[in-house]
C-alpha positions, 0 to 999 in steps of 0.5 A, spaced: 500 499 500 502 507 497 499 513 503 501 520 500 502 525 505 502 532 503 508 536 507 509 543 506 514 545 502 518 549 508 519 542 514 520 538 507 527 542 507 529 542 513 528 533 513 527 531 506 534 526 507 529 523 512 522 523 510 521 516 508 525 513 514 521 518 519 515 516 517 515 509 516 519 509 524 512 514 525 506 509 523 510 503 526 511 507 533 503 509 533 501 501 530 505 499 536 503 504 541 496 502 541 496 495 540 496 493 533 501 491 532 507 485 535 513 488 536 515 482 531 510 485 527 514 492 528 521 488 526 517 486 520 516 493 518 522 496 519 527 490 516 530 489 523 533 484 527 530 480 533 536 484 537 535 490 534 528 490 536 530 492 543 535 497 541 529 501 536 524 501 542 530 503 547 532 510 542 525 512 541 522 512 549 518 505 548 518 502 555 519 494 554 514 491 558 516 484 561 514 481 568 515 476 573 511 471 568 516 473 563 522 472 567 520 465 571 518 462 563 524 464 560 528 461 566 524 455 564 526 454 558 533 455 560 532 450 564 531 444 559 535 446 555 541 446 561 538 438 563 539 436 556 547 440 555 
């Protein structure tokens, strides 16, 4: 899908070289904050590998929700892998 946005010339002149990335990043961040996209979809849209998504979100002031349940789930996975080794 292609979306066209009219930007006043005086604003476009200030950031012409970054407008495409600004608009993509803004769309992705807004969709994530509104719960329309997951982090995985954001990464797919921006072409970011998994590890770069966390840094992208941190750079843009987005808190990454991480609960005790998340930690416990990851610990359980780690223990399963450790037993196999």
